[in-house]
VEXKOL-42280 format. One record per residue (C-alpha): residue number from 1; residue in three letters; chain; x, z, y. Coordinates in nm, 2 decimals, always signed. Example, Ala and Ser with C-alpha at 12.3 -4.5 7.8 and 13.67 -1.06 7.14 Angstrom:
2
SITE     i    aa   ch        X        Z        Y
SITE     1   ALA    A    +1.23    +0.78    -0.45
SITE     2   SER    A    +1.37    +0.71    -0.11
***
This chain:
331
SITE     i    aa   ch        X        Z        Y
SITE     1   MET    A    +0.00    +0.00    +0.00
SITE     2   LYS    A    +0.13    -0.09    +0.34
SITE     3   ASN    A    +0.05    +0.07    +0.68
SITE     4   ILE    A    -0.04    -0.22    +0.90
SITE     5   LEU    A    -0.10    -0.22    +1.28
SITE     6   ILE    A    -0.27    -0.52    +1.44
SITE     7   LEU    A    -0.25    -0.57    +1.81
SITE     8   GLY    A    -0.58    -0.75    +1.85
SITE     9   GLY    A    -0.76    -0.80    +1.53
SITE    10   THR    A    -1.12    -0.85    +1.64
SITE    11   GLY    A    -1.10    -1.20    +1.78
SITE    12   PHE    A    -1.06    -1.54    +1.61
SITE    13   VAL    A    -0.76    -1.55    +1.36
SITE    14   GLY    A    -0.71    -1.17    +1.40
SITE    15   ARG    A    -1.07    -1.12    +1.29
SITE    16   LEU    A    -1.02    -1.34    +0.99
SITE    17   LEU    A    -0.70    -1.15    +0.90
SITE    18   THR    A    -0.87    -0.82    +0.93
SITE    19   GLU    A    -1.16    -0.94    +0.71
SITE    20   SER    A    -0.92    -1.02    +0.44
SITE    21   LEU    A    -0.70    -0.72    +0.47
SITE    22   ILE    A    -0.99    -0.47    +0.44
SITE    23   LYS    A    -1.04    -0.61    +0.09
SITE    24   THR    A    -0.69    -0.49    -0.02
SITE    25   ASP    A    -0.54    -0.14    -0.07
SITE    26   ASP    A    -0.35    -0.17    +0.26
SITE    27   LYS    A    -0.42    +0.07    +0.55
SITE    28   VAL    A    -0.52    -0.12    +0.86
SITE    29   THR    A    -0.53    +0.00    +1.22
SITE    30   LEU    A    -0.65    -0.21    +1.51
SITE    31   PHE    A    -0.52    -0.15    +1.86
SITE    32   ASN    A    -0.72    -0.33    +2.13
SITE    33   ARG    A    -0.93    -0.27    +2.44
SITE    34   GLY    A    -1.26    -0.27    +2.25
SITE    35   LYS    A    -1.40    -0.56    +2.46
SITE    36   THR    A    -1.40    -0.84    +2.20
SITE    37   ASN    A    -1.66    -0.79    +1.93
SITE    38   PRO    A    -1.68    -0.42    +1.97
SITE    39   GLY    A    -1.82    -0.22    +1.68
SITE    40   ILE    A    -1.70    -0.45    +1.40
SITE    41   PHE    A    -1.48    -0.32    +1.12
SITE    42   PRO    A    -1.60    +0.04    +1.12
SITE    43   GLU    A    -1.42    +0.10    +0.79
SITE    44   VAL    A    -1.07    +0.07    +0.95
SITE    45   ASN    A    -0.89    +0.29    +1.20
SITE    46   HIS    A    -0.93    +0.19    +1.57
SITE    47   ILE    A    -0.71    +0.28    +1.86
SITE    48   LYS    A    -0.87    +0.19    +2.19
SITE    49   GLY    A    -0.64    +0.11    +2.47
SITE    50   ASP    A    -0.47    -0.15    +2.70
SITE    51   ARG    A    -0.12    -0.24    +2.57
SITE    52   ASN    A    -0.01    -0.30    +2.93
SITE    53   THR    A    -0.07    +0.06    +3.02
SITE    54   ASP    A    +0.05    +0.40    +2.89
SITE    55   ASP    A    -0.22    +0.36    +2.63
SITE    56   ILE    A    +0.04    +0.19    +2.42
SITE    57   LEU    A    +0.20    +0.53    +2.36
SITE    58   LYS    A    -0.08    +0.60    +2.12
SITE    59   ILE    A    +0.10    +0.39    +1.86
SITE    60   VAL    A    +0.44    +0.56    +1.86
SITE    61   ASN    A    +0.35    +0.87    +1.65
SITE    62   THR    A    +0.31    +0.67    +1.33
SITE    63   ASP    A    +0.55    +0.47    +1.12
SITE    64   TRP    A    +0.43    +0.12    +1.05
SITE    65   ASP    A    +0.53    -0.11    +0.77
SITE    66   THR    A    +0.41    -0.41    +0.96
SITE    67   LEU    A    +0.29    -0.49    +1.31
SITE    68   VAL    A    +0.10    -0.81    +1.37
SITE    69   ASP    A    +0.08    -0.91    +1.73
SITE    70   PHE    A    -0.19    -1.15    +1.84
SITE    71   THR    A    -0.20    -1.04    +2.21
SITE    72   GLY    A    +0.16    -1.05    +2.32
SITE    73   TYR    A    +0.18    -1.25    +2.64
SITE    74   PHE    A    +0.42    -1.07    +2.87
SITE    75   PRO    A    +0.79    -1.04    +2.79
SITE    76   ASP    A    +0.83    -0.70    +2.96
SITE    77   ASN    A    +0.55    -0.56    +2.75
SITE    78   ILE    A    +0.71    -0.69    +2.43
SITE    79   GLU    A    +1.04    -0.54    +2.53
SITE    80   MET    A    +0.88    -0.20    +2.59
SITE    81   ILE    A    +0.69    -0.20    +2.26
SITE    82   ALA    A    +1.00    -0.29    +2.07
SITE    83   GLU    A    +1.20    -0.01    +2.23
SITE    84   LEU    A    +0.92    +0.24    +2.16
SITE    85   LEU    A    +0.89    +0.14    +1.80
SITE    86   GLU    A    +1.26    +0.12    +1.71
SITE    87   GLY    A    +1.30    +0.30    +1.37
SITE    88   LYS    A    +0.92    +0.31    +1.34
SITE    89   VAL    A    +0.83    -0.04    +1.24
SITE    90   GLY    A    +0.94    -0.24    +0.94
SITE    91   ARG    A    +0.84    -0.60    +1.03
SITE    92   TYR    A    +0.71    -0.75    +1.35
SITE    93   ILE    A    +0.49    -1.06    +1.31
SITE    94   PHE    A    +0.45    -1.23    +1.64
SITE    95   ILE    A    +0.19    -1.50    +1.70
SITE    96   SER    A    +0.35    -1.74    +1.95
SITE    97   THR    A    +0.25    -2.10    +2.03
SITE    98   GLY    A    +0.35    -2.46    +1.99
SITE    99   ASN    A    +0.35    -2.46    +2.37
SITE   100   ALA    A    +0.67    -2.26    +2.35
SITE   101   TYR    A    +0.85    -2.59    +2.30
SITE   102   SER    A    +0.98    -2.78    +2.60
SITE   103   PHE    A    +0.74    -3.07    +2.65
SITE   104   GLU    A    +1.03    -3.27    +2.80
SITE   105   GLN    A    +1.22    -3.23    +2.48
SITE   106   MET    A    +0.91    -3.32    +2.27
SITE   107   GLU    A    +0.86    -3.64    +2.47
SITE   108   LYS    A    +1.23    -3.74    +2.42
SITE   109   LEU    A    +1.21    -3.67    +2.05
SITE   110   ASN    A    +0.91    -3.89    +1.99
SITE   111   ALA    A    +0.87    -3.74    +1.64
SITE   112   PRO    A    +0.73    -3.43    +1.48
SITE   113   VAL    A    +0.89    -3.12    +1.63
SITE   114   ASP    A    +1.08    -2.88    +1.40
SITE   115   GLU    A    +1.18    -2.53    +1.48
SITE   116   SER    A    +1.52    -2.63    +1.60
SITE   117   VAL    A    +1.39    -2.80    +1.91
SITE   118   GLU    A    +1.46    -2.63    +2.24
SITE   119   THR    A    +1.19    -2.40    +2.38
SITE   120   GLU    A    +1.08    -2.35    +2.74
SITE   121   LYS    A    +1.30    -2.15    +2.98
SITE   122   CYS    A    +1.14    -1.85    +3.16
SITE   123   THR    A    +1.24    -1.77    +3.52
SITE   124   PRO    A    +1.23    -1.42    +3.65
SITE   125   GLU    A    +0.92    -1.52    +3.86
SITE   126   GLN    A    +0.75    -1.66    +3.56
SITE   127   ARG    A    +0.83    -1.36    +3.35
SITE   128   LEU    A    +0.67    -1.12    +3.60
SITE   129   ASP    A    +0.35    -1.33    +3.65
SITE   130   LYS    A    +0.06    -1.11    +3.55
SITE   131   ASN    A    -0.19    -1.39    +3.45
SITE   132   PRO    A    -0.15    -1.45    +3.08
SITE   133   MET    A    -0.24    -1.82    +3.11
SITE   134   ASN    A    +0.01    -1.90    +3.38
SITE   135   TYR    A    +0.34    -2.02    +3.23
SITE   136   TYR    A    +0.19    -1.95    +2.89
SITE   137   GLY    A    +0.45    -2.13    +2.69
SITE   138   ASN    A    +0.74    -2.01    +2.90
SITE   139   LYS    A    +0.64    -1.64    +2.86
SITE   140   LYS    A    +0.57    -1.68    +2.48
SITE   141   ALA    A    +0.92    -1.84    +2.44
SITE   142   GLU    A    +1.08    -1.55    +2.63
SITE   143   CYS    A    +0.89    -1.30    +2.41
SITE   144   GLU    A    +1.03    -1.48    +2.10
SITE   145   ARG    A    +1.39    -1.45    +2.24
SITE   146   ILE    A    +1.35    -1.08    +2.31
SITE   147   LEU    A    +1.23    -1.01    +1.95
SITE   148   LEU    A    +1.50    -1.22    +1.79
SITE   149   SER    A    +1.77    -1.05    +2.00
SITE   150   LEU    A    +1.70    -0.72    +1.82
SITE   151   ASP    A    +1.92    -0.72    +1.51
SITE   152   TRP    A    +1.75    -0.41    +1.37
SITE   153   LEU    A    +1.40    -0.57    +1.38
SITE   154   ASP    A    +1.27    -0.79    +1.09
SITE   155   THR    A    +1.08    -1.05    +1.29
SITE   156   ILE    A    +0.87    -1.34    +1.18
SITE   157   ILE    A    +0.74    -1.58    +1.45
SITE   158   PHE    A    +0.45    -1.83    +1.41
SITE   159   ARG    A    +0.40    -2.12    +1.64
SITE   160   PRO    A    +0.05    -2.26    +1.58
SITE   161   SER    A    -0.07    -2.57    +1.74
SITE   162   LEU    A    -0.43    -2.58    +1.86
SITE   163   ILE    A    -0.63    -2.36    +1.63
SITE   164   TYR    A    -0.98    -2.44    +1.52
SITE   165   GLY    A    -1.24    -2.30    +1.28
SITE   166   ARG    A    -1.46    -2.00    +1.24
SITE   167   TYR    A    -1.47    -1.76    +1.54
SITE   168   ASP    A    -1.30    -2.01    +1.77
SITE   169   PRO    A    -1.38    -1.89    +2.13
SITE   170   THR    A    -1.23    -2.18    +2.31
SITE   171   ASP    A    -1.47    -2.47    +2.23
SITE   172   ARG    A    -1.18    -2.72    +2.25
SITE   173   PHE    A    -1.22    -2.85    +1.90
SITE   174   TYR    A    -1.60    -2.81    +1.93
SITE   175   TYR    A    -1.60    -3.03    +2.23
SITE   176   TRP    A    -1.57    -3.33    +2.00
SITE   177   LEU    A    -1.79    -3.20    +1.72
SITE   178   TYR    A    -2.08    -3.14    +1.97
SITE   179   ARG    A    -2.05    -3.50    +2.10
SITE   180   ALA    A    -2.05    -3.64    +1.74
SITE   181   LYS    A    -2.35    -3.43    +1.65
SITE   182   LYS    A    -2.57    -3.44    +1.97
SITE   183   GLN    A    -2.48    -3.72    +2.20
SITE   184   ASP    A    -2.59    -4.09    +2.18
SITE   185   ASN    A    -2.27    -4.19    +2.35
SITE   186   PHE    A    -1.95    -4.03    +2.49
SITE   187   LEU    A    -1.61    -4.12    +2.63
SITE   188   MET    A    -1.30    -4.16    +2.42
SITE   189   PRO    A    -0.98    -4.16    +2.62
SITE   190   ASP    A    -0.73    -4.44    +2.54
SITE   191   ARG    A    -0.92    -4.55    +2.23
SITE   192   GLY    A    -0.85    -4.22    +2.07
SITE   193   LYS    A    -0.50    -4.33    +1.97
SITE   194   SER    A    -0.32    -4.00    +2.04
SITE   195   LEU    A    -0.21    -3.81    +1.73
SITE   196   PHE    A    -0.22    -3.44    +1.66
SITE   197   THR    A    -0.15    -3.18    +1.40
SITE   198   ASN    A    -0.36    -2.87    +1.45
SITE   199   THR    A    -0.40    -2.53    +1.28
SITE   200   PHE    A    -0.70    -2.44    +1.06
SITE   201   SER    A    -0.79    -2.07    +1.13
SITE   202   GLU    A    -0.87    -1.98    +0.77
SITE   203   ASP    A    -0.54    -2.11    +0.64
SITE   204   PHE    A    -0.35    -1.95    +0.93
SITE   205   ALA    A    -0.50    -1.61    +0.85
SITE   206   LYS    A    -0.39    -1.64    +0.49
SITE   207   ILE    A    -0.04    -1.74    +0.60
SITE   208   ILE    A    -0.01    -1.43    +0.82
SITE   209   GLN    A    -0.13    -1.21    +0.54
SITE   210   GLU    A    +0.12    -1.36    +0.30
SITE   211   SER    A    +0.40    -1.31    +0.56
SITE   212   ILE    A    +0.33    -0.93    +0.54
SITE   213   THR    A    +0.48    -0.92    +0.18
SITE   214   LEU    A    +0.76    -1.18    +0.21
SITE   215   GLU    A    +1.11    -1.08    +0.14
SITE   216   LYS    A    +1.30    -0.96    +0.44
SITE   217   HIS    A    +1.41    -1.24    +0.67
SITE   218   ARG    A    +1.40    -1.35    +1.03
SITE   219   LYS    A    +1.24    -1.69    +1.07
SITE   220   ILE    A    +1.03    -1.90    +1.30
SITE   221   TYR    A    +0.76    -2.12    +1.16
SITE   222   ASN    A    +0.55    -2.41    +1.30
SITE   223   ALA    A    +0.21    -2.31    +1.18
SITE   224   SER    A    +0.04    -2.65    +1.16
SITE   225   THR    A    -0.17    -2.69    +0.85
SITE   226   HIS    A    -0.25    -3.06    +0.81
SITE   227   GLU    A    -0.10    -3.40    +0.84
SITE   228   PRO    A    -0.12    -3.60    +1.16
SITE   229   VAL    A    -0.47    -3.73    +1.25
SITE   230   SER    A    -0.56    -3.95    +1.55
SITE   231   LEU    A    -0.83    -3.83    +1.79
SITE   232   ARG    A    -1.05    -4.13    +1.69
SITE   233   GLU    A    -1.00    -4.06    +1.32
SITE   234   PHE    A    -1.11    -3.70    +1.37
SITE   235   VAL    A    -1.42    -3.80    +1.56
SITE   236   LEU    A    -1.52    -4.07    +1.31
SITE   237   LYS    A    -1.47    -3.83    +1.02
SITE   238   ALA    A    -1.70    -3.58    +1.20
SITE   239   CYS    A    -1.96    -3.85    +1.26
SITE   240   ASP    A    -1.95    -3.94    +0.89
SITE   241   LEU    A    -1.99    -3.57    +0.78
SITE   242   LEU    A    -2.27    -3.52    +1.03
SITE   243   ASN    A    -2.44    -3.85    +0.94
SITE   244   THR    A    -2.45    -3.97    +1.30
SITE   245   SER    A    -2.35    -4.29    +1.47
SITE   246   PRO    A    -2.31    -4.24    +1.84
SITE   247   GLU    A    -2.16    -4.51    +2.07
SITE   248   ILE    A    -1.79    -4.43    +2.13
SITE   249   LEU    A    -1.69    -4.57    +2.47
SITE   250   ASN    A    -1.33    -4.64    +2.55
SITE   251   ALA    A    -1.21    -4.48    +2.87
SITE   252   PRO    A    -0.87    -4.61    +2.98
SITE   253   ALA    A    -0.63    -4.35    +3.12
SITE   254   GLU    A    -0.62    -4.53    +3.46
SITE   255   PHE    A    -1.00    -4.51    +3.48
SITE   256   LEU    A    -1.00    -4.13    +3.41
SITE   257   GLU    A    -0.72    -4.07    +3.65
SITE   258   LYS    A    -0.91    -4.26    +3.92
SITE   259   TYR    A    -1.20    -4.03    +3.89
SITE   260   GLU    A    -0.98    -3.72    +3.87
SITE   261   VAL    A    -1.05    -3.63    +3.51
SITE   262   ILE    A    -0.80    -3.37    +3.41
SITE   263   GLN    A    -0.62    -3.42    +3.08
SITE   264   TRP    A    -0.67    -3.15    +2.82
SITE   265   GLN    A    -0.88    -2.95    +3.06
SITE   266   ASP    A    -1.18    -3.19    +3.12
SITE   267   ILE    A    -1.13    -3.39    +2.79
SITE   268   ALA    A    -1.02    -3.16    +2.51
SITE   269   MET    A    -0.71    -3.24    +2.29
SITE   270   TRP    A    -0.60    -3.53    +2.50
SITE   271   ILE    A    -0.28    -3.59    +2.69
SITE   272   SER    A    -0.21    -3.95    +2.79
SITE   273   ASP    A    +0.06    -4.13    +2.59
SITE   274   PHE    A    +0.16    -3.81    +2.42
SITE   275   ASP    A    +0.13    -3.71    +2.05
SITE   276   MET    A    +0.12    -3.34    +1.96
SITE   277   LEU    A    +0.30    -3.34    +1.63
SITE   278   PHE    A    +0.47    -3.04    +1.46
SITE   279   ASP    A    +0.68    -3.05    +1.14
SITE   280   ASN    A    +0.55    -2.78    +0.91
SITE   281   SER    A    +0.79    -2.84    +0.62
SITE   282   ARG    A    +0.96    -2.50    +0.65
SITE   283   LEU    A    +0.62    -2.33    +0.63
SITE   284   LYS    A    +0.52    -2.52    +0.32
SITE   285   GLU    A    +0.86    -2.45    +0.16
SITE   286   ASP    A    +0.85    -2.07    +0.21
SITE   287   PHE    A    +0.47    -2.00    +0.16
SITE   288   ASP    A    +0.25    -2.02    -0.14
SITE   289   THR    A    -0.07    -2.05    +0.06
SITE   290   LYS    A    -0.25    -2.37    -0.03
SITE   291   PHE    A    -0.38    -2.55    +0.28
SITE   292   HIS    A    -0.72    -2.72    +0.30
SITE   293   THR    A    -0.71    -3.09    +0.37
SITE   294   PHE    A    -0.82    -3.19    +0.72
SITE   295   ASP    A    -1.14    -3.33    +0.58
SITE   296   GLU    A    -1.22    -3.00    +0.40
SITE   297   SER    A    -1.14    -2.79    +0.70
SITE   298   LEU    A    -1.35    -3.02    +0.92
SITE   299   GLU    A    -1.65    -2.98    +0.68
SITE   300   MET    A    -1.61    -2.60    +0.68
SITE   301   THR    A    -1.59    -2.60    +1.06
SITE   302   ILE    A    -1.91    -2.81    +1.09
SITE   303   GLU    A    -2.09    -2.57    +0.86
SITE   304   TYR    A    -1.99    -2.28    +1.09
SITE   305   TYR    A    -2.12    -2.45    +1.41
SITE   306   SER    A    -2.44    -2.56    +1.23
SITE   307   ALA    A    -2.51    -2.20    +1.16
SITE   308   LEU    A    -2.46    -2.12    +1.53
SITE   309   GLY    A    -2.72    -2.39    +1.63
SITE   310   TRP    A    -2.50    -2.64    +1.82
SITE   311   LYS    A    -2.50    -2.48    +2.16
SITE   312   LEU    A    -2.37    -2.67    +2.46
SITE   313   PRO    A    -1.99    -2.63    +2.48
SITE   314   ARG    A    -1.85    -2.42    +2.76
SITE   315   TYR    A    -1.53    -2.63    +2.77
SITE   316   GLY    A    -1.47    -2.97    +2.92
SITE   317   LEU    A    -1.69    -3.23    +3.10
SITE   318   SER    A    -2.05    -3.14    +3.15
SITE   319   PRO    A    -2.31    -3.39    +3.02
SITE   320   ASP    A    -2.40    -3.48    +3.37
SITE   321   LYS    A    -2.04    -3.55    +3.47
SITE   322   GLU    A    -1.98    -3.75    +3.16
SITE   323   ASN    A    -2.29    -3.96    +3.21
SITE   324   GLU    A    -2.18    -4.03    +3.57
SITE   325   LEU    A    -1.85    -4.15    +3.44
SITE   326   ILE    A    -2.01    -4.37    +3.17
SITE   327   TRP    A    -2.21    -4.55    +3.44
SITE   328   LYS    A    -1.89    -4.62    +3.62
SITE   329   LEU    A    -1.71    -4.77    +3.33
SITE   330   PRO    A    -1.58    -5.12    +3.38
SITE   331   ASN    A    -1.76    -5.39    +3.18
***
């Protein structure tokens, strides 16, 4: 039996991991602010607190076999927690991001990125920025460097790409599923030619759980869980599974730029002339977890949103804005 502390644990992948761990003999403790899905998992120990305040001192009076950190965004906070827990934690599993890589290096490489590719720098100003989404990749990369600089700490770092599946709060993947299910027509940027490798939440949770029991080692892993798929392939697969046939309208990048459509923010999972590809060969070599195929994961994700009733996405273009742009498309 292991004594496991999860920073987070009630939202998205953390929730999936906790669901799985409570079925084992491990002792699980969740530390969080109690704001995301409060009241779930009454069978485990809860420590309510904000990790960026003195509340974090509540974790120092216990020895932990494993700490899983889903909510580490600020380098100074990571440094402080590591100092507080020296000699009190066996393994630190840090959930980083594929955004830790330098986009400039990724563009130069023009191939799937492996773990040796340079990560983002983090300036003193970026490090001290208090908004977790500002300089997100820079600060995550700096958190990684802090943990890996500690020779006494057994650290495993995961760099997932865009995560999708059950409990996803972002609606980025759902942006496309909703259109495939509900709309008669919708815009597809650059004919949907951009490629991506994403991370299926169910598989990622199993990978993290397996990492708790791996032999001692300090490694970084790209946590993508399927082979490259184009945006158009993804949408067509979704339409096939949903038995729908909407009109998919090509929107050239120049057209979208003209009407100030923001890449990734207004249209999910799209950056013009850029493929988001991560090499996961190290992950597949070291882990026994069997990944679902993209088609299988897509079917499971569709079942989840069907159960929720296909509500309007909060992310991306509104239907009115998209219709306005459709009317402006060149013939």
